[in-house]
C-alpha positions as CSV (number, residue, x, y, z in Angstrom):
1,X,26.7,16.7,7.1
2,X,28.1,19.9,8.6
3,X,30.6,19.1,11.4
4,X,28.6,20.9,14.1
5,X,25.5,18.9,13.3
6,X,27.5,15.6,13.4
7,X,28.8,16.6,16.8
8,X,25.2,17.3,18.1
9,X,24.1,13.9,16.7
10,X,26.9,12.0,18.3
11,X,26.3,13.6,21.8
12,X,22.6,13.3,21.7
13,X,22.5,9.7,20.4
14,X,25.2,8.6,23.0
15,X,23.0,9.9,25.8
16,X,20.0,8.0,24.6
17,X,21.6,4.7,23.6
18,X,24.0,4.4,26.5
19,X,23.4,1.1,28.3
20,X,21.1,-0.4,25.7
21,X,21.4,-4.0,24.8
22,X,23.1,-5.2,21.6
23,X,19.8,-6.5,20.2
24,X,16.1,-6.3,21.1
25,X,15.3,-9.4,23.1
26,X,12.4,-11.2,21.3
27,X,10.9,-12.7,24.5
28,X,10.3,-9.3,25.9
29,X,8.5,-8.0,22.8
30,X,4.9,-8.9,23.8
31,X,5.2,-7.2,27.1
32,X,6.9,-4.1,25.7
33,X,4.4,-3.8,22.9
34,X,1.5,-3.8,25.3
35,X,3.2,-1.3,27.6
36,X,4.1,0.9,24.7
37,X,0.6,0.9,23.3
38,X,-0.7,1.8,26.8
39,X,1.8,4.6,27.0
40,X,0.9,5.8,23.6
41,X,-2.9,6.0,24.2
42,X,-2.6,7.5,27.6
43,X,-0.1,10.2,26.8
44,X,-1.7,10.9,23.5
45,X,-5.2,11.4,25.0
46,X,-3.7,13.8,27.6
47,X,-1.9,15.7,25.0
48,X,-5.0,16.1,22.8
49,X,-7.0,17.3,25.8
50,X,-4.3,19.9,26.8
51,X,-3.5,21.0,23.3
52,X,-7.1,21.1,21.8
53,X,-7.3,25.0,22.2
54,X,-4.0,25.3,20.4
55,X,-5.0,23.0,17.6
56,X,-8.2,25.0,17.0
57,X,-6.2,28.3,16.9
58,X,-3.6,26.9,14.4
59,X,-6.4,25.6,12.2
60,X,-8.1,28.9,12.1
61,X,-4.8,30.8,11.5
62,X,-4.1,28.4,8.5
63,X,-7.5,29.2,7.0
64,X,-7.0,32.9,7.4
65,X,-3.3,32.9,6.2
66,X,-3.7,31.3,2.8
67,X,-6.3,29.5,0.6
68,X,-6.4,25.7,0.7
69,X,-7.4,23.0,3.2
70,X,-6.3,23.1,6.8
71,X,-4.9,19.6,6.9
72,X,-2.5,17.8,4.6
73,X,-2.5,14.0,4.1
74,X,0.7,12.2,3.4
75,X,0.4,8.6,2.2
76,X,3.0,6.6,4.2
77,X,3.8,3.0,5.1
78,X,3.3,1.7,8.6
79,X,3.9,-1.5,10.5
80,X,3.8,-4.6,8.4
81,X,3.9,-2.5,5.2
82,X,0.3,-1.2,5.6
83,X,-0.2,2.2,4.0
84,X,-2.2,4.9,5.7
85,X,-2.7,8.7,5.6
86,X,-0.6,10.6,8.1
87,X,-2.2,13.9,9.1
88,X,-0.4,17.2,9.2
89,X,-1.3,20.9,9.2
90,X,-0.9,22.3,5.8
91,X,2.2,24.4,5.6
92,X,2.5,25.0,1.8
93,X,0.6,27.1,-0.8
94,X,-2.1,25.4,-2.8
95,X,0.2,25.4,-5.9
96,X,3.0,23.5,-4.2
97,X,2.8,20.4,-6.5
98,X,2.8,22.5,-9.7
99,X,5.7,24.5,-8.5
100,X,7.7,21.4,-7.8
101,X,7.0,20.1,-11.3
102,X,8.4,23.3,-12.7
103,X,11.7,23.0,-10.8
104,X,13.4,19.6,-11.3
105,X,16.3,20.7,-9.1
106,X,14.0,20.8,-6.1
107,X,12.7,17.4,-6.8
108,X,16.3,16.1,-7.1
109,X,17.2,17.5,-3.7
110,X,14.0,15.9,-2.2
111,X,14.9,12.5,-3.8
112,X,18.1,12.5,-1.7
113,X,16.0,12.6,1.5
114,X,16.7,16.3,2.2
115,X,14.1,19.1,2.6
116,X,14.7,22.5,1.0
117,X,16.0,24.9,3.7
118,X,14.4,27.9,2.0
119,X,11.5,26.2,0.3
120,X,9.5,28.9,-1.6
121,X,6.4,26.8,-1.5
122,X,6.0,27.4,2.3
123,X,3.4,29.9,3.6
124,X,4.4,32.5,6.1
125,X,2.6,30.6,8.9
126,X,3.9,27.3,7.6
127,X,7.5,28.3,8.2
128,X,6.7,29.0,11.9
129,X,4.7,25.8,12.2
130,X,7.6,23.7,10.8
131,X,10.2,25.3,12.9
132,X,8.7,24.1,16.0
133,X,7.1,20.9,14.6
134,X,3.6,22.2,15.3
135,X,2.5,21.0,11.8
136,X,3.0,17.4,13.1
137,X,0.5,17.7,16.0
138,X,-2.4,16.2,14.0
139,X,-0.5,12.9,14.0
140,X,-1.6,12.4,17.5
141,X,-4.9,11.3,15.9
142,X,-2.8,8.7,13.9
143,X,-1.5,7.5,17.3
144,X,-5.0,7.1,18.7
145,X,-5.9,5.1,15.5
146,X,-3.1,2.7,16.2
147,X,-1.2,3.7,12.9
148,X,1.7,5.4,14.6
149,X,3.5,5.5,17.9
150,X,4.7,8.5,19.9
151,X,8.3,7.2,19.4
152,X,9.5,5.2,16.4
153,X,11.3,5.3,13.0
154,X,10.7,8.2,10.7
155,X,7.7,7.6,8.5
156,X,8.4,6.8,4.8
157,X,6.4,6.9,1.7
158,X,5.8,3.8,-0.5
159,X,8.3,5.2,-3.0
160,X,10.9,5.9,-0.3
161,X,10.5,2.4,1.1
162,X,10.9,0.9,-2.4
163,X,14.4,2.6,-2.5
164,X,15.5,1.0,0.8
165,X,15.7,-2.6,-0.3
166,X,18.4,-3.5,2.2
167,X,16.4,-2.1,5.2
168,X,12.8,-2.5,4.1
169,X,11.9,-5.3,6.5
170,X,13.4,-3.5,9.5
171,X,11.7,-0.2,8.7
172,X,8.2,-1.7,8.7
173,X,8.8,-4.0,11.7
174,X,7.3,-1.3,14.1
175,X,5.0,1.6,13.8
176,X,6.5,5.0,12.6
177,X,6.9,7.6,15.3
178,X,5.8,11.1,15.9
179,X,9.3,11.5,17.2
180,X,12.4,9.3,17.3
181,X,16.2,9.2,17.3
182,X,16.2,11.1,14.0
183,X,14.3,13.9,15.6
184,X,16.6,14.4,18.6
185,X,19.6,13.7,16.5
186,X,19.4,16.5,14.0
187,X,16.0,16.5,12.3
188,X,16.2,17.7,8.7
189,X,19.9,18.5,9.1
190,X,20.6,14.7,8.8
191,X,21.2,13.1,5.5
192,X,19.3,10.0,4.4
193,X,22.0,7.5,5.4
194,X,22.2,9.0,9.0
195,X,18.4,8.8,9.4
196,X,18.3,5.2,8.3
197,X,21.2,4.4,10.6
198,X,19.4,5.8,13.6
199,X,16.1,4.2,12.6
200,X,17.7,0.7,12.3
201,X,19.4,1.2,15.7
202,X,16.0,2.0,17.2
203,X,14.2,-1.0,15.8
204,X,16.9,-3.4,17.0
205,X,17.4,-2.0,20.4
206,X,14.1,-0.4,21.3
207,X,12.9,-0.3,24.8
208,X,10.4,1.6,27.0
209,X,13.3,3.3,28.7
210,X,14.7,4.5,25.4
211,X,11.2,5.8,24.4
212,X,11.1,7.9,27.6
213,X,14.5,9.3,27.0
214,X,13.6,10.2,23.5
215,X,10.4,11.9,24.5
216,X,12.2,14.0,27.1
217,X,14.9,15.0,24.7
218,X,12.3,15.9,22.0
219,X,11.0,18.8,24.1
220,X,14.1,21.0,24.1
221,X,15.0,20.0,20.6
222,X,11.6,21.2,19.3
223,X,11.7,24.4,21.4
224,X,15.1,25.3,19.9
225,X,13.7,24.9,16.4
226,X,17.0,23.8,15.0
227,X,17.1,21.5,11.9
228,X,13.5,22.0,11.0
229,X,12.6,23.2,7.5
C-alpha cells in the first residue's frame, strides 16, 4: 500500500475507533440490532425519497450512454451465509465478461482483491459513477429488503468468502454495509488484508456510535472521489 494511503487509513481509522470497547458486548446485541435496523430503514427511506430524481436521471443517462441493462446484479453473501443479489448501476460495457476472459492478467489482479485503476471495460459514464460511488446507490433497496445495512463489512462473493477460511464466520455475522471502515479508510486503495482487518475490527467492536461516525465520514470521502475505481 502506498505510504500516503496508509497514513490516511491510520488517521481516519483512529478517529472512528477511539474509545470503542475491546470486544462487542453480547448482552447489548439485541437492543443494538433493533436500533440499527430502525436507523437503516428510516435513513434509507429518507435517502430514496430525496435521491429519487437523481436515480431516475442516472438510469436514463446509462441507457443513453451505452447498450446494456441499467442495473447490474452481483451475487454476494449476507448475514448467516445467505446469498442475495446486490444491486448496482451498470458501469461496464456489455462485453465486460468476455474482455476479462481474454486478459488473464486482469483476472489475476482482481483475485488479489484489487480493482483495475484504469479498467478499459468501464464506460465513460461508469467512470464518473464509480468515482463518487453513485453506482452503489441502488443498494439502498437492498437495505430496505433487509439484506444489507447502511454500515457494515464490505460485501463478498461466495468465491471470496471461500478464500477467507480464517475469517469466514466473522464476515457473515452481520449484514454487509453500503459503507464501512473500508470505505472511509481508503476504498479501493486498500489491499485485501487491510480490508479484512477493518471488517473484523468493525464486527467485533461495532456500535451505533461507530455507525454514526462512519456515516458522517463517508460523505467527505465520497465527495473527494479518492480511492474509487
